[in-house]
C-alpha positions in Angstrom: -180.5 -96.3 16.8 -177.5 -94.0 17.3 -174.0 -95.3 17.4 -171.6 -94.4 20.2 -168.0 -93.4 19.3 -165.3 -93.1 22.0 -162.4 -90.8 21.2 -159.1 -91.4 23.0 -156.6 -88.7 21.8 -153.7 -90.1 23.9 -150.3 -88.5 24.0 -147.8 -86.5 21.9 -149.3 -85.6 18.5 -152.4 -87.6 19.3 -154.7 -84.7 20.4 -153.7 -82.7 17.3 -154.4 -85.4 14.7 -157.5 -86.7 16.4 -159.0 -83.2 16.6 -158.8 -83.0 12.8 -160.2 -86.5 12.3 -163.1 -85.7 14.7 -164.0 -82.6 12.5 -164.2 -84.9 9.5 -166.2 -87.5 11.4 -168.7 -84.8 12.5 -168.9 -83.5 9.0 -169.9 -86.9 7.5 -172.2 -87.5 10.4 -174.1 -84.4 9.4 -174.0 -85.1 5.7 -175.2 -88.7 5.9 -177.4 -88.2 9.0 -175.9 -91.1 11.0 -176.8 -89.8 14.4 -173.4 -90.5 16.0 -172.9 -89.8 19.7 -169.2 -88.9 20.3 -167.7 -89.2 23.8 -164.1 -88.7 25.0 -161.7 -90.4 27.4 -158.1 -90.7 28.6 -155.6 -93.4 27.7 -151.8 -93.7 27.9 -149.5 -91.2 29.5 -152.1 -88.5 29.8 -154.3 -91.0 31.7 -151.5 -91.9 34.0 -150.8 -88.3 34.8 -154.5 -87.7 35.6 -155.4 -90.9 37.4 -152.3 -93.0 38.0 -153.4 -95.6 35.5 -152.8 -95.8 31.7 -156.3 -97.1 31.2 -158.7 -95.7 33.9 -161.8 -97.7 34.7 -163.9 -94.9 33.3 -162.2 -95.1 29.9 -162.5 -98.9 29.8 -166.2 -98.8 30.6 -166.8 -96.3 27.9 -164.8 -98.4 25.4 -166.8 -101.5 26.3 -170.1 -99.5 25.7 -169.0 -97.9 22.5 -169.7 -99.2 19.0 -166.2 -98.0 17.8 -163.2 -96.3 19.2 -160.9 -93.6 17.6 -157.4 -93.6 19.1 -154.6 -91.1 18.6 -151.3 -92.4 19.9 -149.8 -93.3 23.3 -146.4 -93.0 25.0 -143.3 -90.8 25.1 -140.0 -90.4 26.9 -141.7 -88.7 29.8 -143.0 -92.1 31.0 -140.2 -94.4 29.7 -138.6 -94.6 33.2 -141.6 -95.7 35.1 -140.4 -98.8 37.0 -143.8 -100.4 37.1 -144.3 -101.6 33.6 -148.1 -102.0 34.2 -148.3 -98.2 34.5 -146.6 -97.4 31.2 -148.7 -95.8 28.5 -148.4 -98.7 26.1 -150.0 -101.0 28.7 -153.2 -99.0 28.3 -153.3 -99.8 24.6 -152.6 -103.5 25.2 -155.3 -103.6 27.9 -157.9 -102.2 25.6 -157.1 -104.7 23.0 -157.2 -107.6 25.4 -160.4 -106.5 27.3 -162.3 -105.8 24.1 -161.0 -108.9 22.3 -159.6 -106.9 19.4 -157.7 -109.8 17.9 -157.6 -108.8 14.2 -155.5 -105.9 13.1 -156.0 -104.7 9.5 -153.2 -102.5 8.2 -153.6 -101.5 4.5 -150.5 -100.2 2.8 -151.8 -98.2 -0.2 -149.7 -95.8 -2.3 -151.6 -92.9 -3.5 -150.4 -92.2 -7.0 -149.8 -88.5 -6.0 -147.2 -89.7 -3.6 -145.1 -92.1 -5.7 -142.1 -89.8 -5.5 -142.4 -89.6 -1.7 -141.4 -93.2 -1.2 -137.7 -93.9 -0.7 -138.0 -96.7 -3.3 -138.1 -96.2 -7.0 -141.6 -95.2 -8.3 -141.7 -98.3 -10.6 -141.2 -100.5 -7.6 -144.1 -99.0 -5.5 -146.5 -97.4 -8.0 -149.9 -99.1 -7.7 -149.0 -100.7 -4.3 -152.1 -102.0 -2.5 -151.3 -104.5 0.3 -153.3 -105.6 3.3 -151.5 -106.9 6.4 -153.6 -108.9 8.8 -151.9 -109.1 12.1 -152.9 -111.2 15.1 -153.2 -108.7 18.0 -153.9 -110.3 21.3 -151.6 -113.3 21.5 -148.1 -114.3 20.7 -145.0 -113.1 22.5 -146.4 -109.8 23.5 -149.0 -111.5 25.8 -147.4 -114.9 26.4 -146.8 -116.1 30.0 -144.4 -116.6 31.8 -142.5 -113.4 31.2 -140.3 -111.1 33.3 -136.7 -110.4 34.5 -135.2 -112.8 37.0 -131.8 -113.1 38.7 -129.9 -116.4 38.2 -128.0 -118.2 40.8 -124.7 -116.6 39.6 -126.3 -113.1 40.1 -126.7 -112.4 36.4 -130.1 -111.0 35.3 -132.0 -112.7 32.6 -135.1 -111.4 30.6 -137.6 -113.9 29.2 -140.8 -113.9 27.2 -143.0 -116.7 25.9 -144.1 -117.0 22.3 -147.3 -119.0 22.3 -150.4 -119.4 20.1 -153.2 -122.0 20.5 -155.1 -123.5 17.6 -158.3 -121.4 18.1 -156.3 -118.2 18.0 -154.6 -119.1 14.8 -157.9 -120.2 13.2 -159.6 -117.0 14.3 -157.1 -114.7 12.6 -156.8 -117.1 9.6 -160.5 -116.7 9.0 -160.1 -112.9 8.9 -157.2 -113.2 6.4 -158.9 -115.7 4.1 -162.1 -113.7 4.0 -160.2 -110.5 3.3 -158.4 -112.2 0.5 -161.7 -113.4 -1.0 -162.8 -109.7 -1.2 -159.5 -108.7 -2.9 -157.3 -110.5 -5.4 -157.6 -114.0 -3.7 -153.9 -114.2 -2.8 -152.8 -114.9 0.8 -149.2 -115.1 2.0 -148.8 -116.5 5.5 -145.6 -115.3 7.2 -143.9 -117.4 9.9 -140.5 -118.7 11.0 -141.4 -122.4 10.8 -137.8 -123.4 10.3 -136.9 -122.3 13.8 -140.1 -121.8 15.9 -142.4 -124.7 16.8 -145.3 -122.3 17.4 -145.2 -121.2 13.8 -144.9 -124.8 12.6 -148.4 -125.2 14.1 -149.4 -121.8 12.5 -148.4 -123.1 9.1 -150.2 -126.4 9.5 -153.4 -124.7 10.5 -153.3 -122.3 7.6 -152.9 -125.2 5.2 -155.9 -126.9 6.8 -158.0 -123.8 6.5 -157.1 -123.3 2.9 -159.3 -126.3 2.0 -162.3 -124.1 3.0 -161.2 -121.4 0.6 -160.2 -123.2 -2.6 -160.4 -119.9 -4.6 -157.6 -118.3 -2.5 -154.0 -119.0 -3.5 -152.2 -119.7 -0.2 -148.4 -119.3 0.0 -145.9 -119.3 2.9 -142.9 -117.2 3.6 -140.3 -116.9 6.4 -140.4 -113.5 8.1 -136.9 -112.6 7.2 -137.5 -113.3 3.5 -140.9 -111.4 3.7 -139.0 -108.3 5.0 -136.6 -108.5 2.1 -139.4 -109.1 -0.5 -141.4 -106.1 0.8 -138.5 -103.9 -0.1 -137.5 -105.8 -3.3 -140.8 -106.4 -5.0 -143.7 -105.4 -2.7 -146.4 -105.6 -5.4 -146.2 -109.4 -5.4 -148.3 -109.4 -2.2 -152.0 -109.0 -1.9 -152.9 -110.0 1.7 -150.3 -111.1 4.3 -151.3 -112.8 7.6 -148.9 -113.2 10.5 -148.5 -113.2 14.3 -148.3 -110.2 16.6 -144.6 -109.5 16.7 -143.9 -110.2 13.0 -147.0 -108.2 12.0 -145.8 -105.2 14.1 -142.5 -105.1 12.3 -143.6 -105.9 8.8 -146.5 -103.4 8.8 -144.2 -100.5 9.7 -141.8 -101.6 7.0 -144.7 -101.6 4.5 -145.7 -98.2 5.8 -142.6 -96.6 4.4 -143.2 -98.0 1.0 -146.1 -95.6 0.8 -143.9 -92.5 1.4 -144.8 -92.0 5.0 -146.2 -93.9 8.0 -148.3 -90.7 8.4 -150.5 -92.0 5.6 -151.4 -95.4 7.0 -154.6 -96.1 9.0 -155.4 -99.3 10.8 -158.4 -101.2 12.3 -158.4 -103.6 15.3 -161.5 -105.7 15.2 -163.3 -108.2 17.5 -165.4 -111.1 16.2 -168.4 -108.8 15.6 -166.4 -106.1 13.8 -166.5 -103.7 16.7 -163.2 -102.0 16.4 -160.6 -99.5 17.5 -159.2 -97.3 14.8 -155.8 -95.6 14.9 -153.0 -94.4 12.7 -150.1 -96.8 12.4 -147.5 -94.2 13.6 -146.6 -93.4 17.2 -147.0 -90.3 19.4 -144.0 -88.4 17.9 -143.4 -86.3 21.0 -140.5 -84.4 19.3 -143.0 -82.6 17.0 -146.0 -82.5 19.4 -147.8 -79.1 19.5 -146.0 -77.7 16.5 -148.6 -78.3 13.9 -146.2 -80.5 11.9 -148.0 -83.9 12.2 -149.8 -85.5 9.3 -153.5 -86.1 10.2 -154.3 -88.1 7.1 -153.7 -91.5 8.6 -156.1 -90.7 11.4 -158.7 -89.3 9.0 -158.4 -92.4 6.9 -158.8 -94.5 10.1 -162.2 -92.7 10.4 -163.0 -94.0 6.9 -162.1 -97.5 8.0 -164.3 -97.1 11.1 -167.3 -96.1 8.9 -166.7 -99.1 6.6 -166.0 -101.9 9.0 -167.9 -101.1 12.3 -170.7 -98.7 11.2 -171.6 -100.1 7.8 -171.4 -96.7 6.2 -169.4 -97.5 3.1 -170.6 -94.5 1.1 -169.4 -92.1 3.8 -166.1 -93.9 3.9 -165.7 -93.5 0.2 -166.4 -89.8 0.5 -163.6 -89.3 3.0 -161.1 -91.3 0.9 -162.0 -89.3 -2.2 -161.6 -86.1 -0.2 -158.1 -87.1 0.8 -157.2 -88.0 -2.7 -158.5 -84.6 -3.9 -156.4 -82.8 -1.4 -153.3 -84.6 -2.5 -154.2 -83.7 -6.1 -154.2 -80.1 -5.0 -150.5 -80.5 -4.0 -151.1 -80.0 -0.3 -148.5 -81.7 1.8 -147.4 -81.9 5.5 -143.7 -82.1 6.0 -143.4 -85.9 6.0 -144.7 -86.1 2.4 -143.5 -82.8 1.2 -141.5 -82.5 -2.1 -140.4 -79.6 -4.2 -143.2 -77.9 -6.1 -145.8 -78.9 -3.5 -147.5 -76.6 -0.9 -146.5 -77.3 2.7 -149.4 -77.1 5.2 -149.8 -77.5 8.9 -151.8 -80.2 10.7 -154.9 -78.1 11.0 -154.6 -76.7 7.4 -154.6 -80.3 6.1 -157.6 -81.1 8.2 -159.5 -78.0 6.9 -158.5 -78.9 3.3 -160.1 -82.4 3.7 -163.2 -80.8 5.1 -163.4 -78.4 2.2 -163.0 -81.3 -0.2 -165.9 -83.1 1.5 
């Protein structure tokens, strides 16, 4: 039976990087005879401009029917001043995650040896880096209710949000993290702020309870402020980290820069059945959109994650990752990872190089 893939290019550099990733997806589809059916839709600011909604009903229906989704990026200053927050591009992304139950976000931070000098940290600190951050994606302060901006009796405005997790949400993401650790080096660090936030006191208690079901996994705990410091000080101490939505958002971007560029990092957002949405960790970068400067490798590597996690095509995923490594061996670099002695290439040239390496 054929598999349905929905492509949502989004905004900014999204269409450019997704175009290169789709070429790679089509190439492995032909090579491995997977019979993929690729469809396209709108999300984010481009969807708002066309339909008045950041996630049109047509796009949501296609997403619900798809086996996997490839997303570019959403947002940009063009839409930042929309007064109705429900119409902003980012809301389209949040709505897809919520409607599809994409609760588990996997963000690997892997330093390709060819890019050790591209990191702002010393090579000896980051060489060999291989971290997996497991972020809860559909709960926490980003979705908690009540939320809003209200006017107090004295006329002063006050913004408020609610940070909330229930036990089943914590156990669900904890299971993803423990099982991921079992497939790696069996070390799991749970990141919280249990010295201040009651919700993460419960988070820690449940992680401790769950560890009894995974006796081979070494579980540790770390406050989020210390985790941020340790990521910069000694990142290779970590194997798998698990944390809530807001902390995971921040820490995964910090980890991205350890690898030399956020333009190198893919991600997967999965439901309970491993149906997923795959996207680069970076944003829409509207300042460089349309100039051929964007790095498509994170999006191409997101295709590899899609093949591995949602389509059960591990050999095809390995082929893409090997092609990316080969291109880096050839010294080809987009501007974000460029260094003296390398060959600077455009977005499309990088994509074509990966195709050639395949």
